[in-house]
Backbone bond lengths (Angstrom), bond angles and torsions (degrees), N, CA, C in turn:
res aa  C-N    CA-C-N  psi(-1)  N-CA   C-N-CA  omega(-1)  CA-C   N-CA-C  phi
1 X - - - 1.475 - - 1.510 111.94 -
2 X 1.337 116.39 -38.11 1.460 120.14 -179.60 1.536 109.82 -63.71
3 X 1.329 115.20 -42.96 1.469 119.66 -179.01 1.525 110.24 -64.34
4 X 1.343 117.78 -40.39 1.463 121.11 179.22 1.524 110.38 -64.56
5 X 1.333 117.46 -40.39 1.457 120.66 178.21 1.526 111.34 -63.38
6 X 1.350 116.68 -40.50 1.465 120.90 178.78 1.524 110.60 -63.72
7 X 1.330 116.67 -41.82 1.466 120.90 179.41 1.522 110.89 -63.48
8 X 1.347 116.63 -42.55 1.452 119.46 179.65 1.536 111.14 -65.05
9 X 1.321 117.65 -40.63 1.453 120.42 178.75 1.531 110.76 -65.57
10 X 1.328 116.70 -40.12 1.469 120.01 177.88 1.518 111.08 -65.17
11 X 1.360 116.84 -38.72 1.456 120.64 178.81 1.524 111.05 -63.47
12 X 1.333 116.98 -41.09 1.459 119.68 178.88 1.546 110.92 -69.25
13 X 1.319 116.20 -35.61 1.462 119.70 -177.59 1.523 111.29 -67.56
14 X 1.353 117.72 -43.01 1.454 121.12 -176.62 1.528 113.05 -99.12
15 X 1.338 117.05 5.59 1.473 122.28 179.17 1.517 111.08 54.75
16 X 1.326 116.83 48.21 1.469 123.33 179.72 1.517 109.62 -122.96
17 X 1.335 117.32 156.05 1.464 120.20 175.91 1.520 110.70 -63.28
18 X 1.337 118.32 143.13 1.463 121.13 179.62 1.547 112.72 -56.63
19 X 1.343 117.19 -33.98 1.459 119.22 179.16 1.520 111.37 -63.54
20 X 1.319 116.35 -41.68 1.472 121.22 178.50 1.516 110.64 -62.48
21 X 1.327 116.50 -44.88 1.454 120.72 179.19 1.527 110.93 -64.71
22 X 1.331 116.34 -39.67 1.467 119.88 178.55 1.517 111.99 -63.49
23 X 1.332 116.72 -41.63 1.466 119.46 177.47 1.524 111.19 -65.40
24 X 1.322 116.39 -36.24 1.471 119.06 177.45 1.517 111.49 -65.02
25 X 1.340 116.77 -40.05 1.462 120.05 177.31 1.529 110.99 -64.72
26 X 1.325 117.09 -40.56 1.465 120.85 177.80 1.532 110.82 -63.06
27 X 1.334 115.93 -40.35 1.459 119.36 178.41 1.527 111.33 -64.29
28 X 1.310 117.43 -43.36 1.465 120.44 179.59 1.524 110.76 -63.90
29 X 1.329 116.35 -40.47 1.472 119.28 178.81 1.534 110.65 -64.74
30 X 1.346 115.92 -40.66 1.464 119.96 178.55 1.525 111.19 -64.77
31 X 1.325 117.28 -43.66 1.468 120.17 179.83 1.514 111.58 -63.87
32 X 1.332 117.04 -40.09 1.469 119.53 177.46 1.511 111.54 -62.48
33 X 1.330 116.70 -44.26 1.458 120.26 178.87 1.524 110.96 -64.21
34 X 1.317 117.48 -40.74 1.459 120.82 -179.82 1.527 111.49 -64.25
35 X 1.338 117.01 -44.95 1.452 120.57 -178.71 1.533 111.75 -65.60
36 X 1.337 116.73 -31.43 1.455 119.87 178.52 1.515 111.43 -77.75
37 X 1.350 117.13 -32.53 1.452 120.47 -177.65 1.514 112.96 -85.41
38 X 1.327 117.87 -36.67 1.472 121.62 -175.58 1.524 109.56 -127.04
39 X 1.335 118.76 62.64 1.468 119.24 -178.57 1.532 112.82 -67.42
40 X 1.342 117.37 -31.91 1.462 119.59 -178.14 1.528 111.56 -67.98
41 X 1.334 116.79 -42.29 1.459 120.09 179.42 1.530 110.45 -66.39
42 X 1.318 117.20 -40.80 1.472 120.56 177.87 1.527 110.32 -62.91
43 X 1.329 116.59 -41.52 1.466 120.44 178.39 1.528 111.34 -64.25
44 X 1.330 115.86 -39.68 1.464 119.62 179.60 1.553 110.32 -66.37
45 X 1.329 116.29 -39.81 1.463 119.24 177.61 1.520 110.91 -63.74
46 X 1.329 117.12 -42.85 1.458 120.40 179.34 1.529 110.73 -65.18
47 X 1.339 116.78 -39.58 1.471 119.93 179.52 1.535 110.73 -64.87
48 X 1.323 116.64 -42.14 1.470 119.47 177.38 1.532 110.84 -62.85
49 X 1.316 116.92 -39.54 1.468 119.86 179.16 1.526 110.84 -66.28
50 X 1.322 117.58 -38.85 1.467 121.30 177.08 1.539 111.02 -63.45
51 X 1.331 116.53 -37.62 1.454 119.91 176.87 1.522 111.28 -63.10
52 X 1.341 115.22 -42.21 1.472 119.72 177.38 1.528 110.15 -62.86
53 X 1.331 116.78 -40.22 1.467 120.12 179.21 1.524 110.69 -61.20
54 X 1.353 115.61 -44.40 1.464 119.67 -177.33 1.521 112.74 -69.54
55 X 1.349 117.07 -36.18 1.459 120.57 -174.00 1.518 113.39 -92.47
56 X 1.348 118.79 -25.91 1.463 120.17 -175.12 1.516 113.43 -121.11
57 X 1.340 116.86 -54.21 1.471 118.93 -171.44 1.524 112.62 -66.23
58 X 1.334 115.52 -53.30 1.469 119.12 -175.69 1.530 111.92 -63.55
59 X 1.352 120.21 -48.52 1.478 118.77 178.88 1.520 114.10 -61.35
60 X 1.333 117.58 -35.53 1.459 119.70 -174.53 1.543 112.33 -87.65
61 X 1.326 118.23 -30.84 1.458 120.62 -174.26 1.532 114.56 -96.72
62 X 1.331 117.03 -42.19 1.457 119.83 -170.67 1.516 113.14 -57.45
63 X 1.360 120.35 -46.37 1.472 118.06 177.70 1.520 113.03 -59.89
64 X 1.351 117.17 -39.21 1.458 120.39 179.68 1.525 110.52 -64.32
65 X 1.326 117.52 -39.98 1.459 120.22 -178.68 1.523 110.95 -65.86
66 X 1.343 116.38 -40.54 1.478 120.20 177.93 1.522 110.36 -63.82
67 X 1.343 116.27 -48.68 1.466 120.14 -179.93 1.517 110.73 -60.96
68 X 1.336 116.10 -41.54 1.454 120.41 178.33 1.522 111.60 -59.50
69 X 1.315 116.59 -43.65 1.476 120.53 179.09 1.525 110.70 -64.36
70 X 1.335 117.23 -41.09 1.463 120.25 178.37 1.529 110.93 -63.90
71 X 1.330 116.17 -42.15 1.465 119.78 -179.40 1.525 111.19 -61.03
72 X 1.326 115.66 -44.87 1.478 119.42 -177.01 1.514 111.60 -73.06
73 X 1.331 118.54 -45.08 1.453 120.91 -174.66 1.523 112.54 -73.98
74 X 1.328 117.64 -25.62 1.455 120.48 -179.44 1.515 112.51 -87.32
75 X 1.341 117.26 -8.48 1.449 120.56 -179.92 1.503 113.72 88.36
76 X 1.341 118.51 5.20 1.470 120.72 178.98 1.528 111.85 -65.95
77 X 1.346 116.42 -25.06 1.459 118.31 177.48 1.523 111.37 -63.40
78 X 1.342 116.26 -35.45 1.460 119.36 176.89 1.515 111.06 -68.12
79 X 1.347 116.40 -35.79 1.459 119.57 177.53 1.518 111.14 -67.51
80 X 1.350 115.84 -40.28 1.466 119.69 178.08 1.525 110.52 -65.23
81 X 1.322 116.49 -31.20 1.449 119.79 -179.50 1.525 111.39 -64.82
82 X 1.325 117.17 -28.57 1.462 119.59 178.59 1.524 111.18 -69.38
83 X 1.336 116.77 -25.52 1.463 120.70 -177.97 1.533 112.25 -87.54
84 X 1.318 116.62 -49.32 1.465 120.88 -175.22 1.521 112.32 -118.97
85 X 1.317 116.01 0.60 1.473 119.30 -175.76 1.523 114.39 -70.69
86 X 1.347 117.33 -32.45 1.446 119.75 -175.78 1.535 112.32 -64.28
87 X 1.341 119.62 -51.90 1.473 117.62 176.38 1.510 113.66 -64.68
88 X 1.338 116.82 -33.92 1.460 120.11 177.31 1.517 110.64 -63.51
89 X 1.324 116.29 -40.73 1.477 119.95 -179.97 1.514 111.12 -67.20
90 X 1.336 117.25 -38.60 1.456 120.82 -179.18 1.526 111.20 -67.74
91 X 1.329 117.01 -37.18 1.456 120.13 -176.45 1.517 113.02 -79.86
92 X 1.340 117.21 -35.18 1.464 120.53 -174.08 1.515 114.00 -106.84
93 X 1.334 118.53 -16.83 1.441 120.31 -175.83 1.516 113.52 73.72
94 X 1.332 117.05 16.49 1.462 122.92 179.33 1.511 110.38 -111.35
95 X 1.324 118.73 157.92 1.475 120.41 175.95 1.522 112.25 -55.44
96 X 1.325 116.64 145.96 1.452 121.04 -175.10 1.526 113.39 -61.46
97 X 1.337 117.63 -25.37 1.448 119.53 179.06 1.520 112.61 -61.40
98 X 1.338 117.09 -22.80 1.455 120.70 179.84 1.512 113.28 -68.32
99 X 1.335 118.59 -14.19 1.471 121.38 177.92 1.526 110.49 -59.96
100 X 1.337 116.29 -34.38 1.463 119.59 179.86 1.524 110.65 -63.06
101 X 1.343 118.04 -38.10 1.453 121.60 179.76 1.528 110.72 -64.40
102 X 1.332 116.51 -41.90 1.451 119.26 -179.13 1.528 111.60 -68.01
103 X 1.329 117.53 -43.42 1.461 120.51 -179.23 1.522 111.55 -67.09
104 X 1.332 116.86 -47.42 1.460 120.21 -179.85 1.529 110.95 -68.32
105 X 1.332 116.84 -37.92 1.467 120.15 -179.81 1.506 112.51 -68.02
106 X 1.338 117.94 -32.61 1.455 121.14 179.81 1.511 112.79 -79.94
107 X 1.330 116.95 -30.19 1.458 120.54 -179.73 1.533 112.30 -89.57
108 X 1.329 116.27 -41.38 1.469 120.00 -174.12 1.498 114.76 -84.16
109 X 1.332 117.75 -30.25 1.464 119.89 178.46 1.516 112.17 100.84
110 X 1.366 114.83 177.88 1.455 120.92 -179.15 1.514 110.98 -63.24
111 X 1.349 118.86 146.24 1.478 127.50 -15.32 1.515 111.32 -100.47
112 X 1.353 117.16 42.23 1.463 120.90 -174.50 1.513 110.71 -59.38
113 X 1.343 118.42 -39.67 1.452 120.28 -179.73 1.525 111.27 -61.18
114 X 1.333 116.98 -43.53 1.455 120.39 179.32 1.526 111.63 -67.65
115 X 1.342 116.45 -39.36 1.459 120.38 179.15 1.532 110.17 -63.32
116 X 1.340 116.95 -42.63 1.462 120.74 179.70 1.520 110.95 -64.81
117 X 1.335 117.15 -43.91 1.463 120.16 177.98 1.532 111.56 -61.45
118 X 1.320 116.83 -39.08 1.482 120.22 178.20 1.528 109.94 -65.54
119 X 1.337 117.26 -40.63 1.456 119.94 177.72 1.544 110.87 -61.36
120 X 1.325 116.31 -43.41 1.450 120.13 178.78 1.541 111.36 -65.17
121 X 1.316 116.33 -37.06 1.451 120.41 177.32 1.533 110.82 -65.89
122 X 1.330 116.66 -43.02 1.466 119.63 179.56 1.523 111.53 -64.78
123 X 1.332 117.08 -30.71 1.467 120.76 177.83 1.514 112.27 -79.05
124 X 1.333 117.56 -8.77 1.452 120.44 179.25 1.508 114.26 87.20
125 X 1.355 117.19 11.47 1.462 120.29 -179.22 1.518 112.26 -86.68
126 X 1.333 117.82 -10.57 1.461 123.01 177.83 1.534 108.83 -136.82
127 X 1.322 115.65 145.82 1.462 120.13 169.41 1.529 108.64 -83.14
128 X 1.311 117.16 172.53 1.471 120.93 -179.92 1.524 111.03 -63.05
129 X 1.336 116.62 -41.71 1.460 120.25 179.58 1.525 111.36 -66.50
130 X 1.336 116.94 -40.68 1.457 120.28 177.97 1.510 111.90 -65.89
131 X 1.338 116.69 -38.88 1.459 119.88 177.61 1.523 111.31 -65.14
132 X 1.340 117.26 -38.46 1.458 119.91 177.77 1.519 111.54 -64.72
133 X 1.337 117.70 -41.20 1.458 121.10 177.55 1.525 110.86 -65.70
134 X 1.322 116.98 -37.10 1.458 120.60 -179.24 1.524 111.88 -68.45
135 X 1.329 116.39 -43.73 1.453 120.29 -178.64 1.526 111.18 -65.16
136 X 1.330 117.10 -28.39 1.461 121.27 -177.41 1.513 113.03 -60.11
137 X 1.350 118.05 -24.99 1.477 118.97 -179.89 1.532 114.08 -128.08
138 X 1.319 118.21 -0.03 1.465 119.47 -176.24 1.529 113.65 -105.46
139 X 1.317 118.57 -6.77 1.462 121.02 -179.39 1.533 109.02 -97.13
140 X 1.330 116.39 91.16 1.460 121.65 -172.27 1.515 111.53 -124.93
141 X 1.356 115.61 168.06 1.449 121.65 177.27 1.523 108.55 -69.99
142 X 1.340 116.10 143.40 1.450 121.61 -176.94 1.517 113.43 -75.59
143 X 1.334 114.44 156.40 1.468 120.54 179.64 1.515 111.01 -63.79
144 X 1.325 117.53 -43.91 1.467 120.77 -178.33 1.519 111.17 -63.28
145 X 1.324 117.88 -39.78 1.456 120.65 -178.99 1.533 110.88 -68.20
146 X 1.346 117.79 -43.21 1.457 120.27 -177.98 1.527 110.79 -68.69
147 X 1.315 117.04 -48.26 1.464 120.50 -174.90 1.528 111.54 -75.86
148 X 1.331 116.09 -49.43 1.458 119.01 -177.28 1.526 114.08 -84.99
149 X 1.342 116.38 -47.83 1.449 120.06 -174.01 1.518 113.81 -74.30
150 X 1.342 117.62 -32.82 1.473 120.88 -179.21 1.516 111.23 -104.61
151 X 1.354 116.57 -57.70 1.455 120.01 -174.41 1.499 113.85 -62.41
152 X 1.327 116.16 -53.86 1.467 119.58 -176.40 1.523 112.89 -77.54
153 X 1.342 117.01 -47.20 1.457 120.09 -173.12 1.530 112.95 -74.38
154 X 1.319 117.83 -37.99 1.464 121.12 -173.08 1.518 113.75 -100.27
155 X 1.355 116.43 -37.96 1.466 119.23 -176.69 1.539 112.55 -108.95
156 X 1.316 116.44 -0.40 1.476 121.42 179.49 1.523 110.39 55.05
157 X 1.326 117.78 39.15 1.462 121.76 -178.11 1.527 108.68 -153.16
158 X 1.336 116.33 115.10 1.454 119.85 176.26 1.529 110.26 -66.69
159 X 1.340 117.29 -32.39 1.452 120.89 -178.55 1.531 111.05 -62.49
160 X 1.336 117.22 -38.84 1.470 120.01 177.30 1.520 110.32 -60.81
161 X 1.314 116.93 -43.05 1.459 120.33 179.16 1.522 112.14 -63.10
162 X 1.332 116.85 -42.77 1.468 119.93 177.75 1.514 111.15 -63.19
163 X 1.333 117.72 -40.40 1.456 120.54 179.71 1.533 110.98 -64.20
164 X 1.327 116.38 -43.84 1.464 119.51 179.35 1.524 111.31 -61.47
165 X 1.326 115.44 -39.50 1.474 119.73 -179.89 1.512 110.68 -66.75
166 X 1.349 116.84 -44.24 1.464 120.24 -178.72 1.526 111.39 -69.73
167 X 1.351 116.80 -39.20 1.462 119.64 -176.40 1.541 111.95 -68.83
168 X 1.344 118.30 -21.33 1.463 118.69 174.74 1.525 111.00 -86.28
169 X 1.334 117.49 -22.72 1.475 120.00 179.36 1.522 111.74 -80.50
170 X 1.332 117.09 -30.67 1.469 119.55 -179.35 1.530 111.10 -60.63
171 X 1.339 120.00 -51.22 1.478 117.98 176.53 1.524 113.51 -66.27
172 X 1.351 117.60 -28.47 1.462 119.87 176.90 1.527 109.91 -63.81
173 X 1.326 116.86 -43.25 1.463 120.52 178.44 1.515 110.29 -66.54
174 X 1.324 117.27 -39.98 1.466 120.98 177.70 1.524 110.82 -61.12
175 X 1.326 116.89 -41.84 1.469 120.71 178.45 1.523 109.94 -62.41
176 X 1.334 116.73 -40.97 1.475 120.55 178.80 1.520 110.86 -62.48
177 X 1.329 116.96 -39.49 1.473 120.08 -179.28 1.517 111.88 -74.22
178 X 1.327 116.39 -39.56 1.465 120.12 -177.35 1.537 111.60 -68.63
179 X 1.328 116.27 -39.05 1.467 119.91 -177.68 1.511 113.80 -86.98
180 X 1.356 116.67 0.91 1.468 119.93 -177.83 1.535 110.88 -68.44
181 X 1.312 114.65 143.43 1.462 122.08 175.38 1.528 108.01 -114.17
182 X 1.330 115.93 92.23 1.458 119.98 -174.71 1.532 112.53 -92.05
183 X 1.332 117.92 -3.25 1.459 120.08 -177.26 1.529 112.21 -77.41
184 X 1.302 115.53 -22.31 1.466 118.09 179.22 1.515 108.61 -139.61
185 X 1.315 115.44 154.82 1.451 120.18 178.35 1.533 109.00 -76.50
186 X 1.331 116.59 148.92 1.460 118.84 178.11 1.530 111.03 -58.99
187 X 1.327 114.85 140.62 1.460 119.76 -179.63 1.510 110.62 -62.05
188 X 1.318 115.83 138.03 1.457 119.66 -179.97 1.524 110.06 -71.59
189 X 1.355 117.28 119.94 1.460 118.71 -177.86 1.525 111.50 -76.26
190 X 1.320 113.84 161.38 1.455 120.12 176.19 1.527 109.21 -79.79
191 X 1.320 118.14 109.23 1.460 120.98 -173.98 1.512 110.68 -71.92
192 X 1.296 113.84 140.49 1.453 120.83 177.36 1.520 108.35 -107.63
193 X 1.257 115.72 128.16 1.458 119.83 -178.66 1.517 110.62 -79.73
194 X 1.314 115.94 129.79 1.455 121.81 178.09 1.516 108.39 -115.66
195 X 1.297 117.54 116.17 1.453 121.84 -177.48 1.525 109.40 -99.58
196 X 1.328 115.41 128.47 1.457 121.55 175.45 1.528 109.05 -108.65
197 X 1.323 117.61 147.51 1.457 119.89 -178.95 1.530 111.37 -61.61
198 X 1.338 115.61 139.48 1.454 120.07 -178.91 1.521 110.71 -72.22
199 X 1.298 117.99 -36.72 1.448 121.45 179.57 1.521 109.11 -88.05
200 X 1.323 113.11 126.91 1.465 117.83 -178.91 1.498 113.11 64.23
201 X 1.344 116.14 30.71 1.458 119.41 -175.31 1.505 113.46 -60.55
202 X 1.333 117.47 -42.68 1.468 121.03 -177.91 1.519 110.46 -65.79
203 X 1.330 116.31 -46.19 1.458 119.19 179.69 1.535 111.99 -65.52
204 X 1.349 115.77 -36.68 1.455 119.54 177.13 1.508 110.39 -64.70
205 X 1.324 116.91 -41.84 1.457 121.52 178.57 1.522 110.83 -62.60
206 X 1.333 116.86 -44.02 1.465 120.64 179.16 1.521 111.50 -65.16
207 X 1.348 116.67 -43.01 1.463 120.33 -178.76 1.533 110.77 -64.41
208 X 1.326 117.03 -42.29 1.462 120.69 178.57 1.526 111.38 -65.12
209 X 1.326 116.49 -38.92 1.471 120.00 -179.31 1.518 110.47 -67.45
210 X 1.320 118.27 -44.32 1.458 120.59 -179.64 1.521 111.29 -66.67
211 X 1.343 116.80 -43.27 1.462 120.25 -179.03 1.537 110.47 -65.30
212 X 1.323 117.02 -45.58 1.454 119.52 179.29 1.519 112.30 -65.44
213 X 1.334 117.16 -37.21 1.456 121.28 178.43 1.524 110.71 -67.93
214 X 1.317 117.41 -35.16 1.467 120.61 178.55 1.527 109.96 -64.67
215 X 1.326 117.37 -41.38 1.454 120.32 177.55 1.536 111.17 -64.18
216 X 1.348 116.38 -41.85 1.465 120.15 176.91 1.524 110.57 -62.69
217 X 1.335 117.39 -41.66 1.467 121.55 179.71 1.521 111.12 -63.92
218 X 1.335 116.35 -37.43 1.466 119.68 178.40 1.527 110.70 -64.63
219 X 1.333 117.13 -40.84 1.464 120.54 177.02 1.524 111.03 -63.29
220 X 1.332 116.74 -41.30 1.460 120.87 -179.95 1.521 110.18 -60.17
221 X 1.338 117.16 -47.50 1.456 120.51 -179.02 1.529 111.03 -65.62
222 X 1.320 117.39 -36.98 1.458 119.87 179.78 1.519 111.06 -63.48
223 X 1.336 117.62 -45.33 1.451 120.60 177.64 1.535 111.68 -65.24
224 X 1.335 116.12 -38.52 1.471 119.61 -179.75 1.528 110.26 -63.13
225 X 1.333 118.01 -41.40 1.458 120.76 179.56 1.519 111.68 -66.26
226 X 1.336 116.92 -45.81 1.452 120.42 -177.95 1.521 112.19 -62.16
227 X 1.320 115.94 -48.48 1.483 118.27 -177.89 1.517 111.87 -75.11
228 X 1.321 118.80 -21.52 1.465 120.03 173.24 1.533 109.69 -67.27
229 X 1.325 117.77 -37.16 1.478 121.04 176.58 1.528 109.75 -64.56
230 X 1.347 116.69 -44.44 1.464 120.03 178.11 1.520 111.18 -62.64
231 X 1.337 116.23 -43.90 1.450 119.06 178.48 1.506 113.55 -63.37
232 X 1.315 117.43 -35.21 1.455 120.51 177.48 1.530 111.10 -67.83
233 X 1.315 116.80 -32.97 1.473 119.98 174.90 1.514 110.04 -64.16
234 X 1.329 116.91 -45.79 1.456 120.75 -177.76 1.517 111.84 -65.69
235 X 1.344 116.90 -39.12 1.465 118.89 179.50 1.529 111.41 -69.66
236 X 1.336 116.41 -18.15 1.461 118.65 174.36 1.516 112.14 -75.56
237 X 1.320 116.83 -26.66 1.475 120.86 178.51 1.538 111.88 -89.40
238 X 1.341 116.24 -31.81 1.478 120.33 -178.53 1.517 108.81 -114.04
239 X 1.314 115.24 148.27 1.463 120.78 179.33 1.516 109.39 -126.26
240 X 1.333 115.90 163.93 1.444 121.40 176.76 1.521 112.65 65.83
241 X 1.333 116.46 -139.92 1.453 121.44 -178.02 1.523 112.10 -63.83
242 X 1.342 117.03 -35.02 1.465 119.68 178.53 1.524 111.00 -62.80
243 X 1.324 117.04 -40.77 1.464 120.68 177.23 1.512 111.56 -64.92
244 X 1.339 116.76 -39.01 1.468 120.58 179.37 1.540 110.84 -65.43
245 X 1.329 116.06 -40.82 1.472 119.63 177.54 1.516 111.52 -65.05
246 X 1.337 116.08 -41.69 1.459 119.86 178.75 1.524 110.66 -62.57
247 X 1.335 116.29 -41.53 1.465 120.19 178.99 1.534 111.13 -66.17
248 X 1.336 116.14 -37.40 1.462 119.49 -178.38 1.531 112.35 -66.45
249 X 1.317 116.05 -23.85 1.458 119.69 177.49 1.531 111.54 -77.06
250 X 1.327 116.04 -19.58 1.465 120.25 -174.51 1.527 112.68 -100.40
251 X 1.359 116.26 -63.13 1.456 119.70 -170.40 1.518 110.00 -145.53
252 X 1.315 117.21 131.57 1.452 122.86 -171.31 1.508 112.86 -67.29
253 X 1.318 118.52 -43.47 1.465 120.79 -176.44 1.521 110.42 -63.76
254 X 1.336 117.44 -45.29 1.451 120.89 177.11 1.521 110.54 -63.19
255 X 1.323 117.42 -41.92 1.465 121.14 -178.94 1.524 111.32 -62.31
256 X 1.334 117.12 -41.19 1.466 119.55 -179.71 1.521 111.38 -64.34
257 X 1.331 117.12 -36.04 1.470 119.56 178.12 1.516 110.98 -69.19
258 X 1.325 117.72 -42.04 1.466 121.28 -179.83 1.532 109.94 -66.57
259 X 1.341 117.12 -41.09 1.461 120.38 178.68 1.524 111.36 -64.82
260 X 1.328 117.33 -36.78 1.467 120.08 179.44 1.520 111.67 -63.98
261 X 1.322 117.80 -30.28 1.461 120.79 178.28 1.523 111.71 -68.31
262 X 1.337 116.71 -21.51 1.465 120.94 177.90 1.522 112.41 -85.02
263 X 1.341 117.11 -7.45 1.465 119.71 -178.92 1.501 111.66 77.53
264 X 1.346 115.37 -149.30 1.462 120.54 -177.28 1.522 112.62 -65.20
265 X 1.324 117.31 -27.92 1.463 119.36 179.03 1.519 112.46 -65.95
266 X 1.327 116.72 -20.31 1.470 119.63 179.34 1.509 113.44 -89.08
267 X 1.343 118.60 -2.06 1.450 120.78 -177.51 1.536 113.12 -62.43
268 X 1.353 120.69 -45.95 1.467 118.40 177.89 1.514 113.13 -59.91
269 X 1.347 116.99 -38.07 1.459 119.19 177.49 1.505 110.76 -66.86
270 X 1.332 116.61 -37.93 1.467 120.54 177.07 1.517 110.60 -63.63
271 X 1.354 116.51 -39.19 1.477 120.22 177.39 1.523 110.50 -64.39
272 X 1.337 117.42 -38.96 1.454 120.10 176.18 1.533 110.55 -62.36
273 X 1.345 116.24 -42.12 1.477 119.86 178.75 1.510 111.18 -62.14
274 X 1.345 116.75 -40.87 1.481 120.09 179.40 1.536 110.62 -65.57
275 X 1.340 116.87 -42.61 1.460 119.62 -179.19 1.522 113.01 -73.23
276 X 1.311 116.60 -42.27 1.477 119.99 -178.13 1.518 111.59 -74.95
277 X 1.330 117.24 -33.82 1.470 125.14 176.26 1.525 114.08 83.22
278 X 1.315 119.67 -30.86 1.457 121.55 178.51 1.506 113.24 93.30
279 X 1.346 114.75 159.85 1.474 119.99 -177.05 1.514 112.34 -65.11
280 X 1.328 117.43 -24.50 1.466 119.85 177.86 1.522 110.31 -61.42
281 X 1.345 116.68 -47.73 1.463 120.71 179.32 1.519 110.41 -67.43
282 X 1.337 117.16 -39.09 1.468 119.70 179.88 1.528 111.25 -63.19
283 X 1.335 116.39 -36.84 1.462 119.79 176.13 1.534 110.54 -67.28
284 X 1.348 116.70 -35.68 1.457 119.62 176.40 1.522 111.03 -64.15
285 X 1.335 116.49 -42.16 1.449 120.44 177.95 1.523 110.31 -64.06
286 X 1.336 117.56 -41.41 1.464 120.41 178.47 1.516 110.28 -61.69
287 X 1.337 117.53 -37.18 1.457 120.50 177.87 1.540 111.22 -66.99
288 X 1.343 115.85 -39.33 1.466 119.78 178.54 1.520 111.05 -65.46
289 X 1.319 117.10 -37.30 1.465 121.69 -174.96 1.530 113.41 -90.41
290 X 1.308 117.35 0.62 1.468 120.07 -176.64 1.523 110.66 -58.91
291 X 1.327 115.58 140.92 1.470 123.78 178.72 1.524 113.26 61.41
292 X 1.335 117.89 20.47 1.458 120.01 179.77 1.518 112.98 -104.05
293 X 1.348 117.21 -22.16 1.439 120.67 -175.92 1.520 113.96 82.27
294 X 1.343 117.68 5.79 1.466 122.12 179.51 1.531 107.47 -83.92
295 X 1.331 119.57 118.86 1.470 121.70 -178.36 1.526 112.21 -70.89
296 X 1.346 115.58 152.32 1.466 120.66 -178.01 1.521 113.11 -111.11
297 X 1.313 118.68 -4.49 1.468 120.46 -174.90 1.530 110.71 -59.91
298 X 1.330 117.17 -45.78 1.463 120.54 -179.73 1.528 110.24 -62.81
299 X 1.306 116.92 -37.50 1.470 120.86 -179.35 1.518 111.24 -63.63
300 X 1.343 117.77 -47.23 1.464 120.35 -178.79 1.512 112.05 -61.71
301 X 1.336 117.53 -45.51 1.462 121.76 -179.93 1.523 110.58 -64.16
302 X 1.329 116.92 -39.09 1.457 120.14 -179.94 1.538 111.52 -67.17
303 X 1.323 117.33 -39.15 1.465 119.15 179.19 1.512 111.65 -68.12
304 X 1.333 116.88 -35.46 1.470 119.63 175.92 1.523 110.50 -63.62
305 X 1.333 116.65 -45.22 1.468 120.11 177.97 1.521 110.95 -65.11
306 X 1.333 116.59 -37.17 1.457 120.27 179.08 1.523 111.28 -65.30
307 X 1.324 117.50 -41.07 1.464 120.38 179.57 1.511 111.76 -66.61
308 X 1.336 118.01 -43.87 1.467 120.82 -179.32 1.531 110.67 -65.37
309 X 1.325 117.90 -39.96 1.451 120.92 179.52 1.535 111.04 -67.67
310 X 1.339 116.33 -41.51 1.468 119.44 177.57 1.532 111.66 -62.71
311 X 1.341 117.05 -38.25 1.468 120.06 176.99 1.512 110.89 -64.77
312 X 1.325 117.62 -40.66 1.465 121.66 179.00 1.527 110.60 -64.20
313 X 1.316 117.37 -46.09 1.470 120.48 178.96 1.530 111.83 -61.20
314 X 1.329 115.80 -40.48 1.461 119.78 179.63 1.524 111.65 -66.15
315 X 1.338 116.01 -41.18 1.471 119.84 178.54 1.522 111.07 -64.56
316 X 1.335 118.19 -31.62 1.465 120.43 -177.82 1.513 112.34 -82.43
317 X 1.340 117.84 -37.88 1.456 120.33 -170.69 1.516 114.30 -111.37
318 X 1.313 118.50 0.08 1.488 121.63 175.80 1.519 108.64 -117.75
């Protein structure tokens, strides 16, 4: 009875269904028991995830995040919008400045697209609804990770990496076209003025971009380590394709390694993992969007559809 009362109070506090809160309590109890019973395996999983962060995530993502911050804070995104923003606006019904988020998010990888959209929202170039629509199709796996980290390193084939990258972009573009509102122009947002110091403005801008990007990178690595431990637990209970699917729901790097062990039969599951991104990336996006008022419901549904479509395309053409 005491446990039921606690669950009901937690459900009222967080405005969640009691079943959801109960499952969360069960998960926390299971994780506590696992960490107490198997501390060495959990430590090994965390160490492996940290190695992946040092060798793959930080080298491939950190420069893109810094450049993305410089582009948005310096106003270069508005300049880019004058070049490619008009067709982007016509196709998606979003302000042309959002083209930078799609391009950087597709080339740089998670969560560059979400970070760019948040920067544009903070500058007043996007409303909350426009930012939510933009993030739904602009937060994608990076080219370097798909081609080098998965195709070359795991499958010994650059072509496989290119296919995985393209197959996740096709549904992203379809989502952008399907959700576009071309009947009316996007509402003009209330611009927020951002003042930069006149003295040492460039160095101040660079310092702020690097420092803010470092904090974002730290959050990314933290989520990657935590969900890698959870994914390793699930792969211990499930084997074969079931284990690969379980890993794909948690963390992309772990999922790609598990799928590679299955050979070519694991390619559709790997494509789903690339399109869906995993709860680790979704938690990163939630951290980026915290205190912004930008809803995430559309993003989660879009990533699920993107993962399923990418898996279907891979099964048909690979």
